[in-house]
C-alpha positions, -999 to +999 in steps of 0.1 A: -164-553-016-197-572-014-225-561-037-260-558-022-288-576-039-301-543-053-267-534-069-263-569-084-298-566-098-291-532-115-258-544-130-275-576-143-302-556-160-281-527-173-256-549-190-280-558-220-287-521-223-250-512-226-247-539-253-276-526-273-262-490-272-227-503-282-240-523-312-262-493-322-231-469-322-211-495-342-239-498-368-241-460-371-203-457-376-203-484-403-231-467-422-213-433-419-182-449-434-202-465-462-220-433-469-187-414-472-172-440-495-203-442-517-208-405-521-181-396-546-189-404-582-179-389-616-167-395-651-148-377-679-174-361-702-150-344-726-131-357-745-157-384-742-144-413-721-151-450-730-178-452-703-194-419-713-196-430-749-213-461-737-239-439-720-245-419-752-247-450-773-216-444-794-201-475-778-222-507-778-223-539-757-209-521-727-228-539-699-242-520-669-217-491-672-239-475-698-263-468-669-237-456-644-205-443-660-199-425-627-192-457-609-158-468-621-144-468-586-116-490-571-087-487-547-066-456-551-030-447-550-024-456-586-001-470-600+012-485-568-022-498-560-056-498-578-071-522-603-051-552-615-033-550-648-058-560-675-087-546-654-077-509-653-102-497-680-131-513-661-117-504-626-122-541-617-159-535-617-171-535-653-153-563-672-167-553-706-146-521-706-114-542-703-120-556-738-093-542-761-088-545-799-078-518-824-115-515-835-135-523-803-142-488-792-153-455-807-124-430-809-122-393-802-101-372-826-075-353-807-045-331-816-014-332-794-006-301-774-030-282-751-063-299-745-090-295-719-104-324-699-138-321-683-151-342-654-188-344-646-192-352-608-225-366-598-214-364-562-183-344-551-158-355-525-127-342-508-100-347-535-063-356-532-052-353-568-061-357-605-037-376-628-035-382-665-016-410-682-011-419-719+000-451-736+036-453-746+048-452-781+045-487-796+019-500-771-001-531-783-037-520-788-049-556-791-042-564-754-059-552-722-043-521-706-015-526-681+006-502-660+036-509-682+017-494-711+013-460-694+033-429-687+022-398-667+019-366-686-003-343-664-014-340-627-031-316-603-029-317-565-062-305-548-049-309-513-082-323-499-106-296-512-141-305-524-145-298-561-175-283-580-198-305-600-179-297-632-141-298-631-118-289-660-081-294-665-058-281-692-030-304-701-004-307-728-009-340-746+023-355-760+030-346-797+056-373-803+031-401-812+001-405-836-028-428-842-048-448-817-038-442-780-054-444-746-056-416-721-063-427-685-077-401-661-075-410-624-095-390-597-079-398-563-102-393-533-086-378-502-104-396-473-116-430-486-085-445-501-104-450-534-101-435-569-121-433-601-106-445-634-117-433-668-101-444-701-104-422-732-099-438-767-082-411-788-070-409-824-040-385-821-035-362-850+001-349-847+009-349-884+038-373-879+058-348-860+060-313-845+067-294-877+031-285-886+016-251-881-005-244-850-043-245-855-058-212-844-090-214-865-122-217-843-152-238-855-182-220-868-210-213-843-237-240-840-270-231-855-306-240-851-306-245-813-340-258-804-357-278-776-370-313-784-386-321-750-395-302-719-404-316-685-407-300-650-371-308-643-353-311-677-349-296-711-337-316-741-318-296-767-306-302-803-286-281-828-270-282-862-234-292-866-205-267-867-177-268-893-140-267-886-108-271-906-095-299-884-128-313-871-151-305-841-144-326-810-173-316-788-199-290-778-203-271-745-239-264-734-244-232-713-274-223-690-270-186-689-233-181-683-228-214-665-215-245-682-243-271-679-227-300-697-207-312-727-217-333-757-187-354-769-176-361-804-203-356-831-233-357-808-258-329-816-281-332-786-280-329-749-305-330-720-300-305-692-314-320-659-319-308-624-340-278-633-368-261-613-404-265-624-422-236-641-390-216-645-375-199-676-339-208-686-318-195-715-294-219-733-265-215-758-241-239-773-204-235-784-183-259-805-147-269-797-119-284-818-090-306-809-067-276-806-089-260-779-104-233-802-139-224-792-166-210-815-189-181-809-222-190-791-252-203-810-285-185-811-299-182-775-329-203-767-353-195-738-374-224-725-398-226-696-400-259-677-435-273-672-453-272-639-445-298-612-465-330-614-471-358-590-441-382-593-447-419-599-440-441-569-432-478-574-421-506-552-383-511-549-370-538-572-338-559-573-315-553-603-332-522-614-315-490-625-326-459-605-320-422-612-317-393-588-352-383-576-369-416-583-394-425-555-400-461-543-418-478-515-402-504-492-416-518-460-446-494-462-423-464-463-413-441-492-377-434-502-361-409-527-330-419-547-300-397-540-275-413-564-279-431-597-272-468-593-284-504-601-300-521-571-285-553-557-288-575-526-279-555-495-287-522-511-324-521-499-334-485-491-333-488-453-298-502-455-281-476-476-287-440-465-261-428-490-284-440-518-319-435-504-336-408-483-367-418-463-394-393-470 
């Protein structure tokens, strides 16, 4: 069939349009995939993971993970895949966390038997499963962690559901070993093929065996709950330490009846963020010990956040740490930060809708 000059003209001029549409659709698809894979972040808050204790300052010289403990992300399907041996603790992303000696990291006291593990998710995602590993008896604490050092002791299958922002699991920690051990928590994501890796440095107190009596004594209630700072979106709290026969391992902070967060180890302060301006909130704190015993609540404290203020807007910068809600300008436009992160090349606000929202 012979084309008329008009038909040839239309085809010639429509072809570039089809190419533009095709490239646009491809770009949108790529950004949707990136957004999906960048949206899931979280860390083990109690017992305090190595990365979380970097955030709180109990671990030092941690590198950038102290600003983003939620970002220990690597390939999933552990142990068949995932970070290489020797890079498991840092998920192949934060090399400082792979350093391993008997004294390098702060340790959390933990009794064997039933324990609760609490994840703080800064951005939830469809979840495949949660897995908990512990180092084998006789592992070498002077060498970086490898798969051969670990054995699975607890797991939960979520079947692809999206979890809440705070996730708790109760597991029976082995009672046949004592002293310094590592517990590795793995959060397997359902639809990205990635996972999050959190190592907990624990000092297991099993009394040298299983013959000791069960600890059923709860800690005393925390006292002197008070606020140390109030903004339009956050309240900083402090309290006096609880006492316990075996030692307090952490504190749970409640906003009304809802768990707002967990302070690990001996920390006696916590900042509750994400609050509404000019709103009254009531807080209490409960102490926990290694056996899972929970104290009575502290004195209730009612605090009203301050009125909203005009947020500071600065120009976007490279290699700067941003928090949720930060406002920046880039290319004459204003963007709001959606996830905490440290900026890098290629992560400019217009390029990463998973991290920045144009206002």
